C-alpha positions, -999 to +999 in steps of 0.1 A: +693-624+415+659-636+437+660-620+469+662-642+498+628-661+507+612-643+477+585-671+464+596-681+425+568-665+401+547-694+393+543-703+428+530-672+434+509-672+401+495-708+416+488-691+450+468-663+427+447-691+413+439-713+441+428-679+457+408-670+427+392-706+429+381-701+467+362-671+455+344-684+430+337-713+450+322-694+475+298-675+450+285-712+438+286-725+473+267-693+492+253-672+461+257-637+451+277-623+472+293-590+481+332-577+488+324-577+526+307-613+524+336-628+505+363-609+527+345-625+560+341-660+546+378-664+534+395-647+556+409-618+531+411-585+530+383-565+513+413-549+489+424-586+478+389-601+471+385-568+449+415-577+431+407-613+425+369-605+415+383-579+391+403-612+372+372-632+375+352-604+360+378-602+334+377-637+324+334-639+326+337-661+353+315-638+378+294-608+370+284-576+388+248-574+402+225-552+419+216-568+449+180-585+448+156-572+476+130-596+484+100-573+505+101-536+510+134-517+498+155-500+526+170-465+521+204-463+503+221-476+475+218-516+469+248-534+476+269-547+444+272-583+443+290-606+423+272-639+408+287-668+386+280-664+350+268-693+326+307-697+319+315-698+354+295-727+363+301-746+337+337-744+352+316-764+379+301-803+376+278-795+343+293-817+320+263-839+312+242-808+301+242-816+266+232-853+273+202-843+296+190-816+269+196-841+241+177-867+258+151-844+267+150-831+234+144-866+220+114-877+244+093-844+233+094-854+197+093-888+206+058-878+220+050-857+186+065-824+199+039-795+210+014-799+240+024-836+241+056-833+241+059-808+266+037-833+288+060-865+285+085-838+294+071-830+321+064-869+333+098-876+327+108-847+352+080-856+375+095-894+379+130-884+381+126-861+409+103-886+431+131-909+423+159-891+435+139-878+461+135-907+481+165-897+504+151-861+509+115-875+516+134-895+542+154-867+556+126-847+560+103-871+582+132-880+602+131-841+611+111-821+638+085-804+621+104-771+625+139-786+613+124-797+580+131-770+556+168-773+566+166-811+566+158-806+530+186-784+521+215-807+536+194-833+517+200-813+483+232-804+489+245-840+491+235-840+453+253-808+449+225-782+451+244-763+474+215-753+495+208-735+524+181-728+546+169-688+562+140-677+577+123-652+563+097-625+576+069-646+573+083-681+565+109-695+554+138-695+520+150-724+507+178-714+488+199-742+462+234-719+457+240-742+422+219-768+402+236-795+385+213-792+356+207-751+351+211-756+312+185-784+307+162-766+327+170-731+313+152-750+276+131-770+295+115-753+326+097-788+334+122-800+354+124-768+377+085-773+376+087-810+393+108-797+418+088-773+434+056-797+431+080-826+449+090-798+477+051-789+480+040-824+484+070-829+508+067-804+529+030-808+528+022-770+522+016-747+491+053-732+481+061-705+461+099-702+435+106-667+437+135-672+420+157-701+395+191-702+384+182-716+349+160-686+345+192-661+353+188-655+387+221-660+408+201-686+428+171-708+430+149-691+461+115-712+474+092-696+498+078-717+525+051-703+546+053-704+584+026-723+599+027-749+570+013-788+583+042-803+581+033-824+613+034-860+607+044-877+571+047-853+545+012-846+532-001-850+495-010-818+474-023-818+436+005-811+410-015-779+400-005-762+441+031-751+427+030-757+389+017-724+382+048-705+388+076-730+391+104-725+372+089-697+352+105-674+380+072-650+385+094-624+411 
């Protein structure tokens, strides 16, 4: 006989699933996270977070990784972080990946394949981000120079990229914790390259892509150097300003 006040087993299971989904969603929104990060954001004990992470790891939704350190490494063992797997990302809004890859493959083949095919995909990628980026341009140009990275992050978040901007030692880092076209970009890095070129033009400075989800990193990270010429309208730069490293993840 069930004790008074005891929740039915199915209710307990539903609550567990709901909290587990919150843990996965927090990793999606904020990128690879430590147990402490997740506990603080979700108002849970670290023991509860570890329990949910164990289940998510067992289900191949998240995986443990060594935390990446940019710049000088401090003493001590790097903290373990948990990142979404490809399977975990599939649980979120990536249902058009197959269609996107098929369309890009058709463009590549229709142009004759080889270098011509790659160039055709690159041209499509640049046109796509220019069209999609009209809202980004409006947001950036309306912001004060020191707030433009943050304005771009908010505009990207509205399109599902879960982006944030943070101060770095010699500039700023734009972090995109989710990429709706990550699987397509894994096969066609021209999508990442065009995006980085666009950010460079938009912010009026050379930017460097340090990591990409498409390459297997937990977050897309773009470095924006401090002291860049961002006053006034966004300046135009040549595509080569960023294309040499964008999408290829040199880090």
